[in-house]
PyMOL Python script that loads the backbone (N, CA, C, O; Angstrom):
from pymol import cmd

cmd.read_pdbstr("""\
ATOM      1  N   MET A   1      15.911  -1.881  18.871  1.00  0.00           N
ATOM      2  CA  MET A   1      15.577  -1.987  17.637  1.00  0.00           C
ATOM      3  C   MET A   1      17.064  -1.666  16.598  1.00  0.00           C
ATOM      4  O   MET A   1      17.281  -0.593  16.037  1.00  0.00           O
ATOM      5  N   ALA A   2      18.042  -3.006  16.535  1.00  0.00           N
ATOM      6  CA  ALA A   2      19.342  -2.917  15.956  1.00  0.00           C
ATOM      7  C   ALA A   2      18.586  -3.110  14.245  1.00  0.00           C
ATOM      8  O   ALA A   2      19.170  -4.024  13.664  1.00  0.00           O
ATOM      9  N   LEU A   3      17.758  -2.637  13.595  1.00  0.00           N
ATOM     10  CA  LEU A   3      17.575  -3.160  12.326  1.00  0.00           C
ATOM     11  C   LEU A   3      17.217  -1.627  11.684  1.00  0.00           C
ATOM     12  O   LEU A   3      16.701  -0.693  12.298  1.00  0.00           O
ATOM     13  N   PRO A   4      17.599  -1.646  10.426  1.00  0.00           N
ATOM     14  CA  PRO A   4      17.205  -0.121  10.061  1.00  0.00           C
ATOM     15  C   PRO A   4      15.851   0.174   9.932  1.00  0.00           C
ATOM     16  O   PRO A   4      15.064  -0.772   9.945  1.00  0.00           O
ATOM     17  N   ALA A   5      15.427   1.323   9.808  1.00  0.00           N
ATOM     18  CA  ALA A   5      14.041   1.717  10.172  1.00  0.00           C
ATOM     19  C   ALA A   5      13.580   1.329   8.823  1.00  0.00           C
ATOM     20  O   ALA A   5      12.359   1.198   8.905  1.00  0.00           O
ATOM     21  N   ALA A   6      13.937   1.111   7.753  1.00  0.00           N
ATOM     22  CA  ALA A   6      13.205   0.748   6.484  1.00  0.00           C
ATOM     23  C   ALA A   6      12.877  -0.633   6.617  1.00  0.00           C
ATOM     24  O   ALA A   6      11.834  -0.943   6.041  1.00  0.00           O
ATOM     25  N   SER A   7      13.432  -1.486   7.173  1.00  0.00           N
ATOM     26  CA  SER A   7      13.219  -2.903   7.504  1.00  0.00           C
ATOM     27  C   SER A   7      12.084  -2.928   8.058  1.00  0.00           C
ATOM     28  O   SER A   7      11.223  -3.619   7.514  1.00  0.00           O
ATOM     29  N   ILE A   8      11.753  -2.215   9.252  1.00  0.00           N
ATOM     30  CA  ILE A   8      10.646  -2.259  10.911  1.00  0.00           C
ATOM     31  C   ILE A   8       9.297  -1.812  10.477  1.00  0.00           C
ATOM     32  O   ILE A   8       8.975  -0.654  10.740  1.00  0.00           O
ATOM     33  N   THR A   9       8.613  -2.454   9.955  1.00  0.00           N
ATOM     34  CA  THR A   9       7.236  -2.501   9.648  1.00  0.00           C
ATOM     35  C   THR A   9       6.329  -2.182  11.122  1.00  0.00           C
ATOM     36  O   THR A   9       6.502  -2.319  12.333  1.00  0.00           O
ATOM     37  N   LEU A  10       5.211  -1.646  10.146  1.00  0.00           N
ATOM     38  CA  LEU A  10       4.683  -1.024  11.514  1.00  0.00           C
ATOM     39  C   LEU A  10       3.707  -2.500  12.182  1.00  0.00           C
ATOM     40  O   LEU A  10       3.205  -2.496  13.306  1.00  0.00           O
ATOM     41  N   ALA A  11       3.606  -3.735  11.147  1.00  0.00           N
ATOM     42  CA  ALA A  11       2.960  -4.934  11.792  1.00  0.00           C
ATOM     43  C   ALA A  11       3.917  -5.288  12.698  1.00  0.00           C
ATOM     44  O   ALA A  11       3.517  -5.728  13.776  1.00  0.00           O
ATOM     45  N   LYS A  12       5.197  -5.188  12.488  1.00  0.00           N
ATOM     46  CA  LYS A  12       6.498  -6.043  13.502  1.00  0.00           C
ATOM     47  C   LYS A  12       6.312  -4.954  14.194  1.00  0.00           C
ATOM     48  O   LYS A  12       6.450  -5.673  15.184  1.00  0.00           O
ATOM     49  N   VAL A  13       6.120  -3.847  14.669  1.00  0.00           N
ATOM     50  CA  VAL A  13       6.043  -3.065  15.819  1.00  0.00           C
ATOM     51  C   VAL A  13       4.766  -3.148  16.864  1.00  0.00           C
ATOM     52  O   VAL A  13       4.831  -3.087  18.092  1.00  0.00           O
ATOM     53  N   ILE A  14       3.608  -3.303  16.057  1.00  0.00           N
ATOM     54  CA  ILE A  14       2.245  -3.748  16.871  1.00  0.00           C
ATOM     55  C   ILE A  14       2.711  -4.911  17.218  1.00  0.00           C
ATOM     56  O   ILE A  14       2.742  -5.162  18.422  1.00  0.00           O
ATOM     57  N   ARG A  15       3.318  -6.177  15.999  1.00  0.00           N
ATOM     58  CA  ARG A  15       2.983  -7.407  16.748  1.00  0.00           C
ATOM     59  C   ARG A  15       4.116  -7.541  18.155  1.00  0.00           C
ATOM     60  O   ARG A  15       3.963  -8.336  19.082  1.00  0.00           O
ATOM     61  N   ALA A  16       5.115  -6.669  18.034  1.00  0.00           N
ATOM     62  CA  ALA A  16       5.638  -6.722  19.626  1.00  0.00           C
ATOM     63  C   ALA A  16       5.124  -5.874  20.619  1.00  0.00           C
ATOM     64  O   ALA A  16       5.240  -6.322  21.760  1.00  0.00           O
ATOM     65  N   VAL A  17       4.665  -4.930  20.524  1.00  0.00           N
ATOM     66  CA  VAL A  17       4.165  -4.385  21.534  1.00  0.00           C
ATOM     67  C   VAL A  17       2.586  -5.136  22.031  1.00  0.00           C
ATOM     68  O   VAL A  17       2.327  -5.372  23.211  1.00  0.00           O
ATOM     69  N   GLU A  18       1.856  -5.369  21.141  1.00  0.00           N
ATOM     70  CA  GLU A  18       0.856  -6.154  21.533  1.00  0.00           C
ATOM     71  C   GLU A  18       0.183  -7.721  21.372  1.00  0.00           C
ATOM     72  O   GLU A  18      -0.622  -8.389  22.020  1.00  0.00           O
ATOM     73  N   GLY A  19       1.100  -7.941  19.953  1.00  0.00           N
ATOM     74  CA  GLY A  19       0.691  -9.235  19.906  1.00  0.00           C
ATOM     75  C   GLY A  19       0.243  -9.370  18.289  1.00  0.00           C
ATOM     76  O   GLY A  19       0.716  -8.879  17.264  1.00  0.00           O
ATOM     77  N   PRO A  20      -0.809 -10.205  18.528  1.00  0.00           N
ATOM     78  CA  PRO A  20      -1.206 -10.450  16.959  1.00  0.00           C
ATOM     79  C   PRO A  20      -1.840  -9.119  16.607  1.00  0.00           C
ATOM     80  O   PRO A  20      -1.826  -8.122  17.329  1.00  0.00           O
ATOM     81  N   LEU A  21      -2.395  -9.222  15.421  1.00  0.00           N
ATOM     82  CA  LEU A  21      -2.670  -7.595  15.472  1.00  0.00           C
ATOM     83  C   LEU A  21      -4.453  -7.582  14.917  1.00  0.00           C
ATOM     84  O   LEU A  21      -5.257  -6.696  14.628  1.00  0.00           O
ATOM     85  N   SER A  22      -4.479  -8.913  14.968  1.00  0.00           N
ATOM     86  CA  SER A  22      -6.565  -8.997  15.504  1.00  0.00           C
ATOM     87  C   SER A  22      -6.564 -10.027  15.843  1.00  0.00           C
ATOM     88  O   SER A  22      -5.762 -10.920  15.571  1.00  0.00           O
ATOM     89  N   THR A  23      -7.531 -10.049  16.533  1.00  0.00           N
ATOM     90  CA  THR A  23      -8.138 -11.482  16.873  1.00  0.00           C
ATOM     91  C   THR A  23      -9.770 -11.706  17.057  1.00  0.00           C
ATOM     92  O   THR A  23     -10.389 -10.851  17.691  1.00  0.00           O
ATOM     93  N   VAL A  24     -10.344 -12.640  16.608  1.00  0.00           N
ATOM     94  CA  VAL A  24     -12.072 -12.856  16.941  1.00  0.00           C
ATOM     95  C   VAL A  24     -12.105 -13.532  18.057  1.00  0.00           C
ATOM     96  O   VAL A  24     -11.040 -13.975  18.486  1.00  0.00           O
ATOM     97  N   GLN A  25     -13.049 -13.712  18.613  1.00  0.00           N
ATOM     98  CA  GLN A  25     -13.369 -14.766  19.862  1.00  0.00           C
ATOM     99  C   GLN A  25     -12.184 -15.751  20.422  1.00  0.00           C
ATOM    100  O   GLN A  25     -11.955 -16.957  20.506  1.00  0.00           O
ATOM    101  N   ASP A  26     -11.302 -13.955  20.894  1.00  0.00           N
ATOM    102  CA  ASP A  26      -9.941 -14.554  21.500  1.00  0.00           C
ATOM    103  C   ASP A  26      -8.921 -15.437  20.679  1.00  0.00           C
ATOM    104  O   ASP A  26      -7.910 -15.935  21.175  1.00  0.00           O
ATOM    105  N   GLY A  27      -9.308 -15.569  19.373  1.00  0.00           N
ATOM    106  CA  GLY A  27      -7.959 -16.317  18.896  1.00  0.00           C
ATOM    107  C   GLY A  27      -8.051 -15.728  17.367  1.00  0.00           C
ATOM    108  O   GLY A  27      -8.954 -14.910  17.188  1.00  0.00           O
ATOM    109  N   PRO A  28      -7.119 -16.089  16.108  1.00  0.00           N
ATOM    110  CA  PRO A  28      -6.829 -15.734  15.230  1.00  0.00           C
ATOM    111  C   PRO A  28      -8.100 -16.002  14.482  1.00  0.00           C
ATOM    112  O   PRO A  28      -8.903 -16.868  14.828  1.00  0.00           O
ATOM    113  N   PRO A  29      -8.296 -14.966  13.103  1.00  0.00           N
ATOM    114  CA  PRO A  29      -9.637 -15.011  12.667  1.00  0.00           C
ATOM    115  C   PRO A  29     -10.110 -16.089  12.013  1.00  0.00           C
ATOM    116  O   PRO A  29     -11.295 -16.325  11.778  1.00  0.00           O
ATOM    117  N   ARG A  30      -8.866 -16.957  11.624  1.00  0.00           N
ATOM    118  CA  ARG A  30      -9.262 -18.356  11.088  1.00  0.00           C
ATOM    119  C   ARG A  30      -9.531 -19.219  11.559  1.00  0.00           C
ATOM    120  O   ARG A  30     -10.043 -20.142  10.925  1.00  0.00           O
ATOM    121  N   ALA A  31      -9.265 -19.294  13.077  1.00  0.00           N
ATOM    122  CA  ALA A  31      -9.811 -20.108  13.812  1.00  0.00           C
ATOM    123  C   ALA A  31     -11.185 -19.780  14.690  1.00  0.00           C
ATOM    124  O   ALA A  31     -11.415 -20.064  15.865  1.00  0.00           O
ATOM    125  N   ALA A  32     -11.929 -19.164  13.831  1.00  0.00           N
ATOM    126  CA  ALA A  32     -13.426 -18.219  14.549  1.00  0.00           C
ATOM    127  C   ALA A  32     -14.240 -19.466  13.714  1.00  0.00           C
ATOM    128  O   ALA A  32     -14.160 -19.834  12.542  1.00  0.00           O
ATOM    129  N   LEU A  33     -15.104 -19.968  14.923  1.00  0.00           N
ATOM    130  CA  LEU A  33     -16.358 -20.843  14.412  1.00  0.00           C
ATOM    131  C   LEU A  33     -17.505 -20.068  14.458  1.00  0.00           C
ATOM    132  O   LEU A  33     -17.635 -19.291  15.403  1.00  0.00           O
ATOM    133  N   TYR A  34     -18.465 -20.150  13.499  1.00  0.00           N
ATOM    134  CA  TYR A  34     -19.649 -19.834  13.765  1.00  0.00           C
ATOM    135  C   TYR A  34     -20.497 -20.837  12.703  1.00  0.00           C
ATOM    136  O   TYR A  34     -20.065 -21.368  11.680  1.00  0.00           O
ATOM    137  N   VAL A  35     -21.747 -20.909  13.246  1.00  0.00           N
ATOM    138  CA  VAL A  35     -22.695 -22.073  12.468  1.00  0.00           C
ATOM    139  C   VAL A  35     -23.772 -20.755  12.424  1.00  0.00           C
ATOM    140  O   VAL A  35     -23.796 -19.613  12.884  1.00  0.00           O
ATOM    141  N   GLY A  36     -24.824 -21.791  11.419  1.00  0.00           N
ATOM    142  CA  GLY A  36     -25.926 -21.266  11.029  1.00  0.00           C
ATOM    143  C   GLY A  36     -25.823 -20.355  10.001  1.00  0.00           C
ATOM    144  O   GLY A  36     -24.993 -20.519   9.108  1.00  0.00           O
ATOM    145  N   PRO A  37     -26.675 -19.282  10.030  1.00  0.00           N
ATOM    146  CA  PRO A  37     -26.420 -18.240   9.096  1.00  0.00           C
ATOM    147  C   PRO A  37     -25.263 -17.206   9.334  1.00  0.00           C
ATOM    148  O   PRO A  37     -25.240 -16.225   8.591  1.00  0.00           O
ATOM    149  N   ALA A  38     -24.347 -17.330  10.258  1.00  0.00           N
ATOM    150  CA  ALA A  38     -23.337 -16.834  10.894  1.00  0.00           C
ATOM    151  C   ALA A  38     -22.178 -17.209  10.125  1.00  0.00           C
ATOM    152  O   ALA A  38     -21.193 -16.496   9.932  1.00  0.00           O
ATOM    153  N   ARG A  39     -22.299 -17.962   9.853  1.00  0.00           N
ATOM    154  CA  ARG A  39     -20.681 -19.055   9.350  1.00  0.00           C
ATOM    155  C   ARG A  39     -20.029 -18.155   8.397  1.00  0.00           C
ATOM    156  O   ARG A  39     -18.799 -18.184   8.359  1.00  0.00           O
ATOM    157  N   GLY A  40     -20.760 -17.238   7.503  1.00  0.00           N
ATOM    158  CA  GLY A  40     -19.552 -16.679   6.607  1.00  0.00           C
ATOM    159  C   GLY A  40     -19.320 -15.818   7.258  1.00  0.00           C
ATOM    160  O   GLY A  40     -18.711 -15.100   6.465  1.00  0.00           O
ATOM    161  N   LEU A  41     -19.349 -15.148   8.443  1.00  0.00           N
ATOM    162  CA  LEU A  41     -18.572 -14.220   8.729  1.00  0.00           C
ATOM    163  C   LEU A  41     -17.343 -14.717   9.166  1.00  0.00           C
ATOM    164  O   LEU A  41     -16.877 -13.821   9.870  1.00  0.00           O
ATOM    165  N   ARG A  42     -16.606 -15.604   9.136  1.00  0.00           N
ATOM    166  CA  ARG A  42     -15.142 -16.008   9.266  1.00  0.00           C
ATOM    167  C   ARG A  42     -14.504 -15.700   8.189  1.00  0.00           C
ATOM    168  O   ARG A  42     -13.363 -15.263   8.335  1.00  0.00           O
ATOM    169  N   ASP A  43     -15.050 -15.838   6.826  1.00  0.00           N
ATOM    170  CA  ASP A  43     -14.767 -15.479   5.867  1.00  0.00           C
ATOM    171  C   ASP A  43     -14.471 -13.545   5.603  1.00  0.00           C
ATOM    172  O   ASP A  43     -13.488 -13.025   5.076  1.00  0.00           O
ATOM    173  N   ILE A  44     -15.592 -12.917   6.130  1.00  0.00           N
ATOM    174  CA  ILE A  44     -15.272 -11.851   6.709  1.00  0.00           C
ATOM    175  C   ILE A  44     -14.067 -10.863   7.236  1.00  0.00           C
ATOM    176  O   ILE A  44     -13.438  -9.851   6.926  1.00  0.00           O
ATOM    177  N   TRP A  45     -14.176 -11.743   8.120  1.00  0.00           N
ATOM    178  CA  TRP A  45     -13.099 -11.475   9.297  1.00  0.00           C
ATOM    179  C   TRP A  45     -11.358 -11.814   8.717  1.00  0.00           C
ATOM    180  O   TRP A  45     -10.394 -11.050   8.780  1.00  0.00           O
ATOM    181  N   VAL A  46     -11.399 -12.758   8.346  1.00  0.00           N
ATOM    182  CA  VAL A  46     -10.343 -13.194   7.739  1.00  0.00           C
ATOM    183  C   VAL A  46      -9.774 -12.095   6.378  1.00  0.00           C
ATOM    184  O   VAL A  46      -8.615 -11.717   6.207  1.00  0.00           O
ATOM    185  N   GLY A  47     -10.807 -11.807   5.654  1.00  0.00           N
ATOM    186  CA  GLY A  47     -10.438 -10.938   4.860  1.00  0.00           C
ATOM    187  C   GLY A  47      -9.821  -9.347   5.144  1.00  0.00           C
ATOM    188  O   GLY A  47      -9.070  -8.628   4.484  1.00  0.00           O
ATOM    189  N   ILE A  48     -10.609  -9.151   6.626  1.00  0.00           N
ATOM    190  CA  ILE A  48     -10.276  -8.037   6.931  1.00  0.00           C
ATOM    191  C   ILE A  48      -9.092  -8.055   7.680  1.00  0.00           C
ATOM    192  O   ILE A  48      -8.596  -6.956   7.925  1.00  0.00           O
ATOM    193  N   GLN A  49      -8.322  -9.431   8.252  1.00  0.00           N
ATOM    194  CA  GLN A  49      -7.188  -9.553   8.726  1.00  0.00           C
ATOM    195  C   GLN A  49      -6.283  -8.931   7.857  1.00  0.00           C
ATOM    196  O   GLN A  49      -5.620  -7.923   8.100  1.00  0.00           O
ATOM    197  N   GLU A  50      -6.304 -10.111   6.029  1.00  0.00           N
ATOM    198  CA  GLU A  50      -5.392 -10.244   5.373  1.00  0.00           C
ATOM    199  C   GLU A  50      -5.106  -8.401   5.236  1.00  0.00           C
ATOM    200  O   GLU A  50      -4.063  -7.755   5.331  1.00  0.00           O
ATOM    201  N   ALA A  51      -6.524  -7.972   4.979  1.00  0.00           N
ATOM    202  CA  ALA A  51      -6.397  -6.234   4.306  1.00  0.00           C
ATOM    203  C   ALA A  51      -5.160  -5.148   5.308  1.00  0.00           C
ATOM    204  O   ALA A  51      -4.349  -4.259   5.052  1.00  0.00           O
ATOM    205  N   LEU A  52      -5.648  -5.886   6.519  1.00  0.00           N
ATOM    206  CA  LEU A  52      -5.051  -4.962   7.326  1.00  0.00           C
ATOM    207  C   LEU A  52      -3.011  -5.641   7.620  1.00  0.00           C
ATOM    208  O   LEU A  52      -2.016  -4.939   7.796  1.00  0.00           O
ATOM    209  N   GLU A  53      -3.064  -6.468   7.586  1.00  0.00           N
ATOM    210  CA  GLU A  53      -1.812  -7.572   7.496  1.00  0.00           C
ATOM    211  C   GLU A  53      -1.098  -6.251   6.207  1.00  0.00           C
ATOM    212  O   GLU A  53      -0.286  -5.351   6.421  1.00  0.00           O
ATOM    213  N   ARG A  54      -1.743  -6.601   5.026  1.00  0.00           N
ATOM    214  CA  ARG A  54      -1.317  -5.866   4.289  1.00  0.00           C
ATOM    215  C   ARG A  54      -0.679  -4.380   3.890  1.00  0.00           C
ATOM    216  O   ARG A  54       0.096  -3.919   3.053  1.00  0.00           O
ATOM    217  N   THR A  55      -1.390  -3.973   4.877  1.00  0.00           N
ATOM    218  CA  THR A  55      -1.375  -2.393   5.107  1.00  0.00           C
ATOM    219  C   THR A  55      -0.582  -2.301   6.155  1.00  0.00           C
ATOM    220  O   THR A  55      -0.097  -1.170   6.115  1.00  0.00           O
ATOM    221  N   LEU A  56      -0.137  -2.946   7.184  1.00  0.00           N
ATOM    222  CA  LEU A  56       0.864  -2.302   7.896  1.00  0.00           C
ATOM    223  C   LEU A  56       1.716  -3.145   7.472  1.00  0.00           C
ATOM    224  O   LEU A  56       2.587  -3.053   8.337  1.00  0.00           O
ATOM    225  N   GLU A  57       2.060  -3.884   6.758  1.00  0.00           N
ATOM    226  CA  GLU A  57       3.253  -4.883   6.467  1.00  0.00           C
ATOM    227  C   GLU A  57       3.520  -3.963   5.382  1.00  0.00           C
ATOM    228  O   GLU A  57       3.862  -4.677   4.439  1.00  0.00           O
ATOM    229  N   GLY A  58       3.537  -3.062   5.117  1.00  0.00           N
ATOM    230  CA  GLY A  58       3.623  -2.328   3.480  1.00  0.00           C
ATOM    231  C   GLY A  58       4.173  -0.861   3.812  1.00  0.00           C
ATOM    232  O   GLY A  58       4.526   0.019   3.027  1.00  0.00           O
ATOM    233  N   ILE A  59       4.141  -0.865   5.135  1.00  0.00           N
ATOM    234  CA  ILE A  59       4.643   0.963   6.392  1.00  0.00           C
ATOM    235  C   ILE A  59       5.489   0.509   7.016  1.00  0.00           C
ATOM    236  O   ILE A  59       5.366  -0.462   7.763  1.00  0.00           O
ATOM    237  N   THR A  60       6.562   1.181   6.798  1.00  0.00           N
ATOM    238  CA  THR A  60       7.646   1.075   7.720  1.00  0.00           C
ATOM    239  C   THR A  60       8.249   2.571   8.843  1.00  0.00           C
ATOM    240  O   THR A  60       7.952   3.765   8.839  1.00  0.00           O
ATOM    241  N   LEU A  61       8.860   2.032   9.395  1.00  0.00           N
ATOM    242  CA  LEU A  61       9.199   3.465  10.321  1.00  0.00           C
ATOM    243  C   LEU A  61       9.812   4.627   9.289  1.00  0.00           C
ATOM    244  O   LEU A  61       9.223   5.696   9.126  1.00  0.00           O
ATOM    245  N   ALA A  62      11.068   4.294   8.608  1.00  0.00           N
ATOM    246  CA  ALA A  62      11.339   5.207   7.266  1.00  0.00           C
ATOM    247  C   ALA A  62      10.346   5.986   6.571  1.00  0.00           C
ATOM    248  O   ALA A  62      10.423   7.044   5.947  1.00  0.00           O
ATOM    249  N   ASP A  63       9.487   5.280   6.806  1.00  0.00           N
ATOM    250  CA  ASP A  63       7.983   6.082   5.736  1.00  0.00           C
ATOM    251  C   ASP A  63       7.792   6.679   6.839  1.00  0.00           C
ATOM    252  O   ASP A  63       8.185   7.844   6.782  1.00  0.00           O
ATOM    253  N   LEU A  64       7.283   6.339   7.989  1.00  0.00           N
ATOM    254  CA  LEU A  64       6.808   7.484   8.803  1.00  0.00           C
ATOM    255  C   LEU A  64       7.569   8.676   8.801  1.00  0.00           C
ATOM    256  O   LEU A  64       7.088   9.733   8.394  1.00  0.00           O
ATOM    257  N   VAL A  65       8.926   8.560   9.304  1.00  0.00           N
ATOM    258  CA  VAL A  65       9.668   9.615   9.249  1.00  0.00           C
ATOM    259  C   VAL A  65      10.098  10.554   8.311  1.00  0.00           C
ATOM    260  O   VAL A  65      10.333  11.760   8.388  1.00  0.00           O
ATOM    261  N   ASP A  66      10.133   9.986   7.686  1.00  0.00           N
ATOM    262  CA  ASP A  66      10.244  10.985   5.817  1.00  0.00           C
ATOM    263  C   ASP A  66       8.987  11.553   5.033  1.00  0.00           C
ATOM    264  O   ASP A  66       8.867  12.150   3.962  1.00  0.00           O
ATOM    265  N   GLY A  67       7.893  11.021   6.235  1.00  0.00           N
ATOM    266  CA  GLY A  67       6.737  11.851   5.823  1.00  0.00           C
ATOM    267  C   GLY A  67       5.928  11.192   4.429  1.00  0.00           C
ATOM    268  O   GLY A  67       4.819  11.521   4.009  1.00  0.00           O
ATOM    269  N   SER A  68       6.840  10.182   3.882  1.00  0.00           N
ATOM    270  CA  SER A  68       6.057   9.673   2.665  1.00  0.00           C
ATOM    271  C   SER A  68       4.733   8.812   2.960  1.00  0.00           C
ATOM    272  O   SER A  68       4.159   8.270   2.015  1.00  0.00           O
ATOM    273  N   ARG A  69       4.136   8.659   4.578  1.00  0.00           N
ATOM    274  CA  ARG A  69       3.245   7.985   4.396  1.00  0.00           C
ATOM    275  C   ARG A  69       1.914   8.473   5.730  1.00  0.00           C
ATOM    276  O   ARG A  69       0.830   7.890   5.764  1.00  0.00           O
TER     277      ARG A  69
END
""", "prot")
cmd.dss("prot")
cmd.show_as("cartoon", "prot")
cmd.util.cbc("prot")
cmd.orient("prot")
């Protein structure tokens, strides 16, 4: 961790330790394939992925240390 805490987001930490933030059907949500009545699920998973990324990219280690988050 050679970077300042203010530039290290939770998303970066999770990706470094765990890999992708989320997977669906063992891949990224955008690659999920559904047929028939379930085909709308892909858009739901993509929306969840985007919200998760926005949240975790907006929180840094400095935020956690100083108690602002």
